[in-house]
C-alpha positions as CSV (number, residue, x, y, z in Angstrom):
1,M,85.1,-221.8,-112.6
2,C,84.4,-218.3,-111.1
3,G,81.5,-216.0,-110.8
4,I,81.0,-212.4,-111.8
5,F,78.2,-209.9,-111.1
6,G,77.4,-206.3,-110.9
7,W,75.1,-203.4,-111.7
8,S,74.8,-199.9,-113.1
9,L,71.9,-197.9,-111.6
10,Q,69.9,-195.2,-113.3
11,P,70.5,-191.6,-112.1
12,S,67.2,-191.5,-110.0
13,P,66.3,-195.1,-109.0
14,C,62.9,-195.8,-107.5
15,P,63.3,-195.7,-103.7
16,Q,61.5,-199.0,-103.2
17,A,63.6,-200.7,-105.8
18,L,66.8,-199.2,-104.4
19,R,66.0,-200.7,-101.0
20,S,65.8,-204.1,-102.6
21,L,69.4,-203.7,-103.8
22,V,70.7,-204.9,-100.5
23,D,68.9,-208.2,-101.0
24,V,70.3,-208.3,-104.6
25,A,73.8,-207.9,-103.3
26,E,73.4,-210.6,-100.7
27,L,71.8,-213.1,-103.0
28,L,74.2,-212.5,-106.0
29,S,77.1,-212.9,-103.6
30,M,75.6,-216.2,-102.3
31,F,74.8,-217.6,-105.8
32,N,78.2,-216.7,-107.2
33,D,80.0,-218.2,-104.2
34,E,78.8,-221.5,-105.7
35,R,81.2,-220.8,-108.5
36,G,83.9,-219.4,-106.2
37,G,84.7,-219.7,-102.5
38,H,88.4,-219.2,-102.5
39,S,88.5,-215.4,-102.7
40,W,86.4,-212.5,-103.7
41,G,86.6,-208.8,-104.8
42,W,84.7,-205.8,-106.0
43,Y,85.4,-202.5,-107.6
44,A,83.2,-199.3,-107.7
45,P,84.5,-197.1,-110.5
46,E,82.6,-194.0,-109.4
47,R,84.5,-193.8,-106.1
48,G,87.5,-195.7,-107.3
49,E,87.2,-198.3,-104.4
50,L,88.7,-201.7,-104.8
51,Q,88.4,-204.4,-102.1
52,H,89.5,-208.1,-101.9
53,G,89.1,-210.9,-99.4
54,L,89.6,-214.6,-98.9
55,G,86.9,-217.2,-98.5
56,S,83.3,-216.7,-99.5
57,M,82.0,-213.4,-100.5
58,E,78.7,-213.9,-98.7
59,R,80.6,-214.0,-95.4
60,G,83.3,-211.5,-96.3
61,A,81.6,-208.6,-98.1
62,C,78.9,-206.4,-96.5
63,P,75.7,-206.3,-98.7
64,L,74.9,-202.9,-97.3
65,E,78.3,-201.5,-98.4
66,L,78.0,-203.1,-101.9
67,S,74.5,-201.7,-102.4
68,S,75.8,-198.2,-101.6
69,H,77.5,-198.0,-105.0
70,R,75.7,-196.9,-108.1
71,H,78.2,-198.7,-110.4
72,L,79.7,-202.0,-109.2
73,M,81.4,-205.1,-110.5
74,A,82.2,-208.1,-108.3
75,H,84.0,-211.5,-108.7
76,T,84.1,-214.7,-106.7
77,R,87.1,-216.9,-107.5
78,W,87.7,-220.6,-107.6
79,A,91.5,-220.8,-108.1
80,T,92.7,-222.7,-111.2
81,T,96.0,-220.9,-112.0
82,G,97.8,-219.1,-109.1
83,T,97.7,-219.5,-105.4
84,I,94.8,-218.6,-103.2
85,S,95.6,-215.1,-101.9
86,T,94.2,-211.6,-101.8
87,E,96.9,-210.6,-104.3
88,N,95.4,-213.1,-106.8
89,A,91.8,-212.2,-106.2
90,H,89.9,-210.4,-109.0
91,P,89.3,-207.7,-109.9
92,F,92.9,-206.9,-110.9
93,C,94.3,-203.4,-111.6
94,V,96.6,-203.3,-114.6
95,E,97.6,-199.6,-115.1
96,N,94.5,-198.0,-116.5
97,V,92.2,-201.0,-116.4
98,V,90.5,-202.7,-113.5
99,G,88.7,-206.0,-114.4
100,A,87.6,-209.5,-113.6
101,H,87.3,-212.6,-115.7
102,N,85.2,-215.8,-115.4
103,G,86.9,-218.4,-117.6
104,I,90.3,-219.7,-118.5
105,V,93.3,-218.4,-120.5
106,F,94.7,-221.7,-121.7
107,N,98.0,-220.5,-123.2
108,H,99.0,-218.2,-120.4
109,R,102.6,-219.5,-120.2
110,E,103.1,-218.9,-123.9
111,L,101.7,-215.3,-123.5
112,S,104.1,-214.7,-120.5
113,R,107.0,-215.6,-122.7
114,R,105.8,-213.7,-125.8
115,Y,105.1,-210.4,-123.9
116,Q,107.7,-210.8,-121.1
117,R,105.0,-210.6,-118.4
118,Y,104.8,-212.0,-115.0
119,C,101.1,-213.0,-114.5
120,P,100.5,-215.3,-111.5
121,V,96.9,-215.6,-112.6
122,D,96.1,-216.4,-116.2
123,S,93.2,-213.9,-116.4
124,M,95.6,-211.0,-116.0
125,H,96.7,-211.4,-119.6
126,L,93.3,-210.2,-120.8
127,L,93.6,-207.0,-118.8
128,H,97.1,-206.4,-120.0
129,H,95.8,-206.7,-123.6
130,L,92.9,-204.3,-122.9
131,N,95.3,-201.8,-121.3
132,D,97.9,-202.0,-124.1
133,G,95.3,-202.1,-126.9
134,Y,96.7,-205.4,-128.3
135,S,94.8,-207.8,-130.6
136,F,93.4,-210.9,-128.8
137,R,94.2,-213.3,-131.8
138,K,97.1,-214.9,-130.0
139,V,95.1,-215.5,-126.8
140,E,93.5,-218.9,-126.4
141,A,90.6,-218.3,-123.9
142,Y,87.0,-218.4,-123.2
143,G,84.7,-216.7,-120.7
144,S,83.2,-213.4,-119.7
145,L,84.8,-210.2,-118.7
146,E,83.8,-207.1,-116.8
147,W,86.1,-204.1,-116.6
148,A,86.4,-200.3,-116.1
149,R,89.0,-197.7,-117.0
150,L,90.5,-195.4,-114.4
151,D,90.3,-192.4,-116.8
152,E,86.5,-192.8,-116.9
153,E,84.6,-191.9,-113.8
154,T,81.6,-194.2,-114.4
155,G,80.6,-197.1,-116.7
156,I,81.6,-200.7,-116.9
157,Y,82.4,-202.8,-120.0
158,L,81.0,-206.3,-120.5
159,C,81.9,-209.0,-123.0
160,A,81.3,-212.8,-123.4
161,F,83.5,-214.7,-125.8
162,N,83.9,-218.3,-127.1
163,D,80.6,-219.4,-125.5
164,G,81.2,-217.5,-122.3
165,E,78.2,-217.0,-120.0
166,L,76.8,-213.7,-118.9
167,A,73.1,-212.9,-118.0
168,V,72.1,-209.3,-118.2
169,C,68.7,-207.7,-117.3
170,R,67.3,-204.2,-117.1
171,V,65.3,-204.0,-113.9
172,E,62.3,-201.7,-113.6
173,G,63.0,-198.6,-111.6
174,L,66.6,-199.5,-110.9
175,G,68.9,-200.1,-113.9
176,V,71.0,-202.9,-115.4
177,I,72.1,-205.9,-113.4
178,W,74.2,-208.9,-114.5
179,S,75.5,-212.2,-113.2
180,S,77.2,-215.3,-114.5
181,K,74.0,-217.5,-114.7
182,W,70.5,-216.7,-115.9
183,F,69.1,-219.0,-113.2
184,H,70.8,-217.1,-110.5
185,L,70.0,-213.7,-111.8
186,I,66.3,-214.3,-112.4
187,N,65.8,-216.0,-109.0
188,C,67.7,-213.2,-107.2
189,L,65.4,-210.6,-108.8
190,D,62.3,-212.6,-108.1
191,W,63.1,-213.1,-104.4
192,S,64.0,-209.5,-104.1
193,G,60.6,-208.4,-105.4
194,L,62.0,-206.7,-108.5
195,T,60.6,-206.7,-112.0
196,V,62.6,-207.5,-115.1
197,E,61.8,-204.9,-117.7
198,R,64.0,-206.5,-120.4
199,D,66.6,-209.2,-120.6
200,Y,69.5,-209.0,-123.0
201,T,71.2,-211.7,-125.1
202,L,74.8,-210.5,-125.5
203,V,76.3,-211.1,-128.9
204,Q,79.5,-213.2,-128.4
205,N,82.8,-211.3,-128.7
206,R,81.0,-207.9,-128.8
207,V,81.9,-205.4,-126.1
208,Y,79.1,-203.6,-124.3
209,W,79.2,-200.5,-122.2
210,V,76.9,-200.1,-119.2
211,C,76.4,-196.7,-117.7
212,D,73.6,-194.9,-115.7
213,G,71.3,-197.9,-116.0
214,E,71.5,-198.4,-119.7
215,I,73.5,-200.8,-121.9
216,Y,75.2,-199.8,-125.2
217,H,77.0,-201.9,-127.7
218,T,80.4,-200.6,-128.9
219,K,82.5,-201.2,-132.0
220,Q,85.1,-203.0,-130.0
221,R,85.4,-206.8,-130.2
222,I,87.3,-209.4,-128.1
223,K,88.1,-212.3,-130.5
224,C,90.2,-214.8,-128.7
225,R,91.4,-217.9,-130.5
226,R,89.5,-221.0,-129.6
227,P,91.7,-223.2,-127.5
228,Q,93.4,-226.2,-129.2
229,V,92.1,-228.3,-126.3
230,W,88.6,-226.9,-126.8
231,K,86.8,-230.0,-128.2
232,S,88.2,-232.4,-125.7
233,W,87.7,-230.0,-122.8
234,K,84.1,-229.1,-123.7
235,D,83.3,-232.8,-124.1
């Protein structure tokens, strides 16, 4: 299991709320390390910056640096498929798409044969499909995704599918913030002295676009096939 989090700030954040973003970055790194610990990474689409590291994100990434970005997506990895290395740390860049996945692609070997791909990490298949515009009907997977496109200066896409978890809130005076677990997100904002203006329940399979502190639903869907091992695995 891995963790993802990030934010999209409004154009003119409240100065007091903006100062609290350092605490948000530190706490979300710590909380999501509970779901990771092998490696970490983050991407800031506005500046095109992508960084990776090994170990825990709380120790490896600087909260002050994270909070300097108006749009940011981050990932903490617990390795399931693929070795523990910076090359296998999310977010991955696949041509025009940079993204991170919390979950599992169960039929990654089949997809590698079908599409003649070398994907050392199963999640990479999802980003290849997004980049190539392929249907997800042949993909057996669950989880949540965050990604951005290199031909777009700002904005991050979010999607939860097949019971994937993703908590999203709009924070007063700041913008939209998300994380893997509701418990982590709400406690993080409470301890940082921030007020939740609205929380969002994402419709499964629907793709959302977050930009300038607002969240919009799109017409795009990610409809992966429920894994054949789904029932026994979930039980």
